[in-house]
Residue, then its C-alpha position, 0 to 999 in steps of 0.5 A: m039536840k038538847n034544848l039550851c038556855k042562856f045563862t043570865v043574872k036571873s038564872p038559878a045557880a048551877s050545881y057544880i064540882p069545884l076543881p082545885r087551882f093547884l091541879l092547874l097551877d102546880e108544876e109537879l102535877q102538870g103531867i096529870s091528865n084532865d080525866a085524873k083532875v076531874l076524878y080528883a074533883l069528884l073525889l073531893d065532892r064525895a069527901s065532903i059527903s063522907r065528912q058529913n056522914g061521919y066517915i072520919d078516922p080517929d086522926g081526922t082523915i076522911r075515908l071515902y069509897f068510889t069504885v072503878e065502876q062509878v068512875q066508868k059511869k061518871l067519866h064515860r070511860s072503859r074499865q081499863c081507862a078508869t083503872r089507869i086514871f086511879r093509878e095516875l092519881e095514886y102515882s102522883g100521891l094525890i090519893i091512897r087506895k087501900k084494898q079491903g078484900l074481894g068484893k069490897p070497895a077500896v078505902i080512898t084517902l085524899n092528899y094535897p100539896a103542902d104548899a096548896r092554898l086552901i080555904m078554911k070554912e068558918g068554924d073548921v079546926d085546922v088539923g094540920 
């Protein structure tokens, strides 16, 4: 068994992946599996890295790459299950995947509900 430590006021901050509240509160998204919600949070995390690295379209859309194999590894799921999770996010409208051709990863763009409450970082410009 793994050795665990008690989390106290002196503990260092843990690295985390933020899970947007709208994934838990939006009634239209209640049918989405927890795996799909976790994958969306992972994609948001990847989007912040893509943003820093300049993977941004002229219209301000952030492009990101996340393969089925990466989903398999991160979520400990089979290829079939990882594909189903991607499809679930696509059908819900939360992501758009554009295939680029054989052997190339799909380009993913993220969407969010228009009525979602989002936090703007200081210095960010609202492009909406």
